[in-house]
N, C-alpha and C positions, 0 to 999 in steps of 0.2 A: 894233244895226246896222240899216241900211236905215230909218232915221228912227225906230227904237224908242226907248223911254225910256232914258235913261243909268241906270245903276246907282247906287243910294244908296250911303253910306258903309259899307265893309266891316269897320271897326274903332272900337269904342266905348270910350272910357276915361272911368273914374271913380275918385275918390280913395279910398284905404284905408289902414288902419293909420295914421290922423292922429294918433294919441297920441304924446306926447314918448318919446323912447327913455330907458331908465333911465340914470342917471348915477351910477357907483360913486364913493365917497369915495376921494380920493387925498391921502397924507399926505407930508409933507417928511422929511427925513433927521433923526435925532435931534440935539438939541444938546449940548454939553458938559456934564458932571456939574457941578453946583454944588459951591461948597466945603461940607465938612462942617460942620455947626452947632455941634459941639463938637470940641474936640482930644483929649477923652478922656472915659471914662465913657458912650460909646456916644451917636453923634450921627445925623444924617440927612443925605444928599444926594440930589437929584432933577435929572431933565433932562426937557425937554419937546421938542415937534417941532409945526410948524403944519399947519393944514389947508390944502393947496392948492386943493383942489376939493372943495365940499360935495355930498354925495349928494342926489340927486334922483329923482322919478318911480320910486320903488321901488327904486333902487340900493343897492348894498351900503353899510351904515352905516359910519362911521369907526371904525377901531381906536383903541385907548387913545392919547392924546397925551402923557401925563405918566406918568413911571416914579419910585419910590422906592427907596433902599436903606440899609442901615445902614452906619455908618462909625465908625472910632475907638472899637471896642467894648473897647478896653483900660481897665484902671481909672486913675484919674488918680493921679500921685505925690502921697504925704503925707510932707512934711518933718517931721522929729522937732522938737517944742518942750520946752523944759525951764523949771523956775522958776529965780528967783534962787538965790544961794546962802545956806545958813544960817549961824550964827556958828560960830567954832571950837569943836571939842569939847575936853573935858578930855584930858590926856596919856593915851596909851594904856599907858603903863608908868611905874612909879615910879622904874625903873633900866634900865640897859641899852641905853638910845637909844630912846626910845618916839616916838610921832607923835601929831601932833593933826590933826584933819580938818574939814573944812566940806562940806556936801553940799547938792546940788538934786536935784530929782526930774522923771521924765518927765511931762510933762503931756499931750503927744500923741506916739504911738508912731509910729515911721518905717514906711512901707508903700508897696508898688508903686513901688519905685526912687526913693523920696525921699531927701533929705538925711538921713544918719545922725546918731544923737544925739551929743553931745560928751560929755566926760567928767562924771560926776555928782558927783565928790568931788576935793578937793585935800587933799594932805596937807603937814606941816610935821614937822620932827623936834623931839623934847623928850626931857628926862631921858635924856643919853646914857651915863649910868654903866652899866656891864656889870651884868646880873642874868639869871635865868632867862627865856627867851623863850618864851611861850605862843603857840599858833597863833591867827592873826586873820584873819576871813573878812569879805568884803563884805557889805553887806545884800543881802537877796533881791531879785532882777530882777523885772521885771514878769512876770504869768502870760501863758502863750503862748496862742494862740487856741484854743479848744476844738475838739476832733476831730470833734464832731456838733453840729448845730443844734438837735437834739431827741433824745428817748429815750435821754439820759445818755451823756455823752463824758466826756472827762478833758482837763487842761491842767497843765502844770508851770512850776515857777519854780526858778531856780538863784542861787547865790552863789559868788565866788571866794576862794581863799585868798591874803590880802594879805600874810600874815608867816606863815613856816612855824615850826614848833615847833623850839626850841633848848635846849639845856641844861636838859633835863627839864622843859619847860614844858608846858602843857596840850595835849592833842592837839585836831586839828580836828574840828569837827562835821560832819553830813552836809550835802552841798552841793548836794542835790536834792530837792525837795519837790513831791508831785502831789496834786490834788484832782478831785473829780468835777464836771462842770458841766452846764449844759442839760438837766436832768433831766426836764423835762416832756414828756408825749407828744406825737408829731408829729401834726398834723391829718389826718384821714382824711375825704376827702369820700365821702358817698354815693353808690351808682352802681347803676344799672338795667341790666337786660338789654335786647337791642333788642326791640322788638314781635315776637311770634309771629306766623305768618302767619295770616290771618283764618280761622276755622273754616268748615266747609260750612254753606252757606246753608240755614234751616230749611226754605224751600220752594224748587222749583226754577224757578218762576215765580209772577208774579201778586204780588209783593212779600212778601220774608221778612225774616229777621233774622240777623246773624252777628255774632261776637265775636272779639276777640284780647286776649292778655295779656302781661305782662311780670313780671320777678320782680326783687327786691332782691339784686343781686350783693354789694353792699359797703354795710354801714350805716355811716352817719356816727359819728365818733368824735372826740373830742379838740377839739371846735369845728370840725370840717369842716361843709361844707355838706350839710344833709339832701337827702334823695330825695324825689319827688312821692308823695303817697298814692294816686295814681291807677294802680292795677295793671291794670285791665281796662276795655275799650272795646266798645262795641256798636254798630252801624249798620245802616241798611237794606240789603238786597241783592235781586238778580233781580226788579227792579221791572216787568220786560217782561212784556208779555200770554203767557199760557200758549200753546204751540203747538196748532194745530189741524190734524188730519191729514186729508188728502184721502179723500174717500169716493166709490166707483164702483159703477154698477150692475152686475148680473150680465152675463156674456158674452151675446150674441145667438147667433142660430143662424148655422150654417156656410153661406156662400155656394156658388156652383157652381164646379168645377174651370176653371182658364183655358185647359187644353188635353184631350185625350182620351186621348192617349198621350204617352210621352217624357218625362214628369215635369213638372207644372204646380204651381200653389199654389191654396189655397183660404183664405179670410178671415172672420173674425168679429170684431165690434167691441163696444166698450161705451163709455159716457158718464160724465161726472163729475156726481155730484148735489150734491157738496160740495167746493170747492175747497180746496187748502192754503192755510194763514195762519199768520203768527208763527213761522215755522220748524218747522212741522209736518211730518209724514212725507208726502214728495212722492207724486204720484200714479203709479200704474205705468202700463205700455202701454196705450194705448187700442184698439191693432188685434192681433191674433194671427193670425200667418200659418203654414201647415202645407203639407207636399209632398201631392200628389194625384197620381191615374193615372201609377203609377211603371212600368207595364209599357212596355217600348221599342217604337217604332214599327217595321214592317216595313222591311228594309234589302234592296233588289234587288242581285243580283249584277252588277258591272261588271268587263270585261277590258282588257288594254292592245291596242295594234294587233299584227299578225302580225310576227314577226321574220323576216330574210332567210332563204330557202332554204339549207339546208346543203349541202357538197359531196356529189357523186353518191358512193355506196358503191363503184363500179368505174369504170373509165375507159371500159369498151366492153361491149358484148354485155348490156345492161341491168342498171341499178342502181335505187337509189331515194335519194330525198333528202327531208329534213322541215323543217317550220318549226312554231313554238310561239308562245303569247302567255300572259301570266300575269294572274292574278286581282289587279285593284287595290282592288276592295272586295268582300268576302265577303258571300254572302247570309246574313241573320239575321232572327230574329224572324218568320218566315213570308213573307220576301220571295222573288222568281222566283229559280229555280236558274241556274248558270253554264253558258254553251255549252261545246261541246268546245274543248280548251286544244292540241291538236297534229294536225297534216295530213301525210300522206305521199303522193308522187307519183312515178311512173317517170322515169328518165333513163339516157343513153348507152346507147342502143339498138342502135346500129350495132355490125358486126362488129370484133373485136379483131386488129391487126397483130401480127407475130412478135416475143417478146420481146428485149431488150438488158441483158446484164449489165454490173453496175458494175465499173470498174476504177480502181486508185489508184496513187501514185507510191510511190518507197522512202521509209524513215524519215529524217528530218532528224537533225543531232546533238543530243545532250542539252543542255538549258538549264543555266545554274549553279545550285547548290543555293540554296535560298531564304533558308537560315540557316547560320551557321557552327558551331552546335552547338545542342543542345536539340532536335533533330529539325526538319528542314526537307523540301522536296520538289523534285524536278527533273523535267521534261517533255520528250517529243519528239512531233513531228507529221508527218503526210504529206497529200497533197492528192488530190481526185477528178479523175481524167484522162478517164474516160467515165461519164457518168450513167446509172443503171437506168431502164428505162422499158418499157412494155408487158409488165410482169409479169416482168422479168428479176431476177437475184439482186441483193439490196440490198447497199449499200456496207458494208465492216468500219469498225471503230473508226478515226477519223481521228488520235486523240491517246492517248498512254500517259503515265502519271505513276508516279513510284517514290519512296520514302522515302529520305532522305539526311541525313549530320551528325546522326546520332542519339545521340552521346555527350553527357553533361550539361555545361552551360555553367558557367563560374567563378560562384561565388557571392560578391558583395561583402558586407561585414559591415553590419549594420542595427541601429542603437543606438536606444533608445527615446528620449522626449523627456527633457530636463532636469527634475528635481525644481525646487520653488521653493527659493529661498535659504534657508538656514537662519537663525534669528534671531541677530543680531550677539553676539558672545561678550561685548562690553561696549558700553554705551550711551554712552560718551565715553572720551577719553583717546587713548593711542598705540599700544594693543596690540590693538584690536578686528579681529576676521576672520569670516567666515561661509563656508559651503561649500554646495554642491549635488551630487547624483548622478545617474546614468542607469545603466538597464540594458542589456545586450546581448540583443536580440530574436532576431537571426539571426547566428551566428559566420561570418567568411569562410572560404570553401572552400580547401584546401590544392591546389597544383600536381599534375596528373596527367597521364599518356599513355596515348592509345589507338591502338595500332598505330604509325603514323608520325606521329600528330597530338598535340601536347603542349598541353594546357590549363593557362595560367597560373593561380597562385593568386588568390583575390579579394582585393578591396581591403580592407586591415585597418581594424580598429576605432580610433577615436582614445581619448582618455583617458575614463575612467568616472567621474572626481571632479574638481572644480575648487574652489579656494579663492581669495577675494579679500579685500582690506582693508576695514573698513567703521568707521563711527563715530569717525575718527581727527581727532577735533578736542577743544580744550579744554572741560572738563566746565562746565556752565552753574551758576552760584551764584544761586539764589532769593533775592530782597528778603526780609528778616524784620523785622516791626514789632511794637511791643509792644501791650499791650491799650489800648483806648479810654478815656481819662477820662470821667468823668460829663459829661453836657450842662450847660452854664452855664445860669444863669437866663433866662427868657424876657425880652425887652427891651421887650414890650407886654403887656397882659392882654386886651384886646379891641380892636376897631375896624374900619375899613375897610382899615388897612394891616397885613398880617401881621408879628409880631414874629418875631425870629430867636434861635436859640441855637446855640452851638457846642461841639464836643469836639475833642481831639487825641490823637495817639498818637506814640510815640518811634520813630525809624529806627535799628534794631539791626545789620542787615547790609545792605549796598547790593548790588543785583544785577549780575552780571558775566557774560560770555559766553552772551547770549542767555537767562539765566535768567528767572524770573517777575518782571516789573517791579514796582516798588513801588506798592503802593495809596495813595490819598489820605491824607495826613498830617493834615489839616484837614476837618472835615465840619460843614456847616451844615444846619439844617432850620427851615422855618418853625414858629412856634407861635402859638398864640392868634390862628388866622388868620381865624377866624369872626367875624362881626359880634357885637356885643353882645347878650345873652341877651335873646329876645323871650317875655315869659309869655302862656299860654294865656288866651284870653278865651272865655266860653260864654255862650248865651242864658238868658232865663229858663226854669222849666221849663213844659212844656206841661200842659194839664188830664189828669187821671187818665182812664185807659181804664175801660170797663164792667167790674164784677167778674166773675171767671171763675164764680163760684157765688154762688146767691141764699142759702145758709146753709152752715154746717159749714166756715167757714173758706176763702175764696177769696183771690185776689190780683187786684190791678190795677197798671198801670205808667204811668209818664210818662217822657217824655225831653226833652233839651234839645239843642240843635245848636252845633257850634264856630263862633264867630264869628272867632277869629283862633288859629291854630295855634302851638303852642309850637316856639321854633326857637332854634338856638345855646345850648342848656344852659338856657333859661328854664324857669319852672315848668310841669310836663307838665299836661294838661288833668285836671279833677276827673271823676268819672264821669258818663257822658252817659244812663244808663238805670237806673231802680231799680223793683222790685218792693215792693208795699207790701200787707201782708195786710188784708182786708176781709170783711164779713159772716161775723164770727166767732161768731155765735151758733149753737146746735145746730140741726141739722135735725131734724123730726119723725120718730120711728122708731116703727112699729107693731108689736104684738106678733106674734110668730111661735111657733106650738106644735108640738110633735112628734106621733108617732102613739099612739094610745091602747094600754095595756097589757092584758093580759086580766083577766078579772074574777076576783077571790079573795077570801078572808075577810081580816077586818081586826078588830083589838081592838075590843071593845063593839058589832060589828056585828049579833049576834043572827042572824035570819034573811037578813040582807043580804049581799050581794057587793058589791065594789067595783073600779072600774078608774079609772085616772088617765093623764093625759099631761104631758110636761115643757114647760117654758117654753124654746123655743131662743132666741129674742130677746126680751127684756123690752122694754116700751113706754117711751119717753122723750120728752121735749121736745114735749109735746101729741100723740103718735101715739095710734093706737087703740088701746084697753085689750084684755086678754087675755079670751077666752071662757071658760066654766066648764071647770075644769081636773079634775073628777072626776065620776063617774057611780055610782048605786047600783041593784041590782036585787034582788027577792027571790028566795031558792032554797031549796027543801026537798027532800032526798034521799027518793026514795020508798021505799027500803028500811031506812030508819032503825028501830032498835030491834026488828028482826025477822030472824028465822033463816030463810035459804033452803036448801034441799036439793036437789041435783040428783039425776038418774037415775043407779041403780046399775050398774056395769060386769057383763060376764058373770062367771061363777063360774069359778076357775082350775082347776077339776077337775070331772068329771061324777059321781064317786062317791068313797066313802072317807070318812075322819074330818078332813082338814085342808083341805078346798077352802075358798076366801075370796072375797069380792066387795068392791069399793071404792065408796064414794059421796063426793061432795065437798059440804061445808058451808060457808056463809058468811054472817056477820051483822055489822051495823054498829051501833054505839053513837054518837049524834048529840047535839049541844047546839047549838041555833041553827041555822045554815046550816053549821057546822063539823062535820066527821067526827071524834068523839073517838076511836073505836077502831073500825078494820076489820079483821076476824078471817077467815081461812080455814083449813081442815083437812081432810083425806081420813080417813073413817071405814071400817074395815077389819071386816067380819063374816063369820062361817061361812056356808058353803052347801052344797047336795047332800051332806048328811050322809047317807049310806045305804051298804049294803055292795055293793061292787063285784061284778058277775057274773062276770068272768073275772080270772085272774092278769094279763093284759096291761093291762085297766082299772086294776087296782090299782096297777100299777108305772108308770102314765103320770106326767109330770112336770107341775109347774104351769105353764099358759101364762100369758104376759105380758098382763096387763088393766089397761086405764086407764078412770078414770071420767069422764063427759062434764063439762065445766065447768057452773058454776051460771049460769042464764039471769039476766041483770041487765036492770032496767027503766030504766036510765040510761046514756046513750051514754060511751063513754070520753073523749071531749073535755070532757063536762060533769062527769065524775068528777074530771077533772083540775084544775078550778077550784077543787075543794075540798081535794083530796089533793096538788096540786102535783105535784113530782118526787120519787122515792124508792126504797125497796127493801123487798122483803119480807124479816123477820128474824122468829127464834123469840119466840113469847109467854114474857115473865117471870112469876115467881110473884107479882110485885106487881099485874100486870095481871089475873091470874086473881082475885086478892083484891079488887081496887078494883071490878071489873065482876062479881063473884060467877059467876065460870065453873068449869067443869070442865074439867080438863086433858085433853087428847085428844093422841094421838101425832100428831107433824109438825106440831103448831098454830102458825101464823105470823100476823103482824101487819104491816100497811103502815107504813113508817116514813118520814117525809119526809126529804128530803136538805136539811141545814142550808145 
């Protein structure tokens, strides 16, 4: 305005979504079905429809434009065909009227409603003179169809009586014969179970292996198709990288509180040093907040405005009146206290006039009773004619009430709710019924009289039971059908179009009166609907992996991949993974020896002692050989071939003729390092042989004395090297003779344990 620049354009337009909209396919109505390709023996019929609009720009593709169905599945009729007649036979009888016959045979049996066979023979009479008549039967008819196509069935043939027996002629032979047929076993195709679920992967991440398997559920027999030999498959799994968990620093120090009172917050933080990757454990909170300064802040008291002054306590000569206010916010946490909440002041201080008493009118008539029974009330009133003032007498009650109609009211019967109707006595027919009941909760009261008042009886109860008809209609008759026949053979073995097979069942009883309707009597199902079998194809084997061991029999593996999966019953894939032994030569095993035994004597050792140690693990395959397995050392018993005498014990008595003392003796006979004989004994000798000074000394008993052990120059553990483990036993006469010893009382020798 005022000559300024005019505004530029306020709307700008540009093209968008310039691509074509999707166009869905549109097809026309189906055309009529074509004629069947065969009048019997299973033909096919088809129909088509045209595409009126082709799909474009990502629109929906066209649905199927042609359909096929099986038609005229009934078998074609086969007419009977017979051969030419043969020549006439000889007369059947030599007398009594015989016959001659010429015959022809069935070349093609009648089937599926074809023209029946004509007569297969013609007869002429001959030899009419009377004579005995034998039974004459026709030739055997054709064999019936076998009852089974495999696993052994049966079939029969019959013949008829053409001349009954008369005048004592020959009786008729059997007219039916049977034989077995189709005894070959039925083909059984091999069958496999479905693949099991894949096993748990050997690794949770970074690439592992898992496998699945299946089993042979039916072995092929009698020429049936065999199963695949591949019962196990292996594959790679969990190839994704392993997860990396988040890693955080330690928490930092707490910061300052956000307030000084009333509840604030304080915060601390931490940072990420390694972020989460590949589905690892996520990072926790990076900030931690807690409450602080929980003490409440001071709250000062607050009060409302003053109320109006109350009425004066008296109307004259000085009274008082008050006013008050309320606390709206109470003092807390150290806040200021509340001010006074009530005030009083003087009022009506003038001198009082003379008092006037209240005066009232007379009572009015009573009102009608509020109830006719059960206890009501009636009232009467009066009015104030002169009001009380200046301290005069107060007015009396202006209203008076009395009870009335206190007798009980009539009580009507109260019945409970009806129960549910019972089940009908019949499910159908003409006599079904059902009933229901209810109970009396409160019975009706009887008529009563109170003085001049009569209370009528309460309203009586109605019926406590009811009956009504039910299910009075004709009973339904359910449809009944026979068992299904076996399915017919499939019309196709495989291909893009499914074959069909049918089965039927017979209607035995039709349904009536709403009974169960009949199910279908003809049932068809698709068969051999899948495409023809596709056999599995696999790649060449990959190179073998590195052997798991350098020696001692390891394994290495190789694998191959599926190029084309088996489908539609084709040959299943062979195994895709195999383990093969490798580096089967033995690993070097070095010798391992046990602990040394203790030193001991040995045969032919002389002055030597020997100790040994066992081989725990023998060396093999070039391992380190064993070290020395025995050690020798020279040992000489310092007390060999000498007798040692210990110190004597105290005397058993101080006087008399029978005192004794004990002395231990020990000696060793050696041979080389071995102790041949180790003997010890205790020698008892008389002592203190003298006259006793008193009778008391003479009668004293022997005291128990023990001789000290002989001091040995060899330690017990060294003695054990040559004496091993054993016990002390009495010396024998042979020992005394062999070592030229003199027998002593209690002489013992050390005998090794075996």
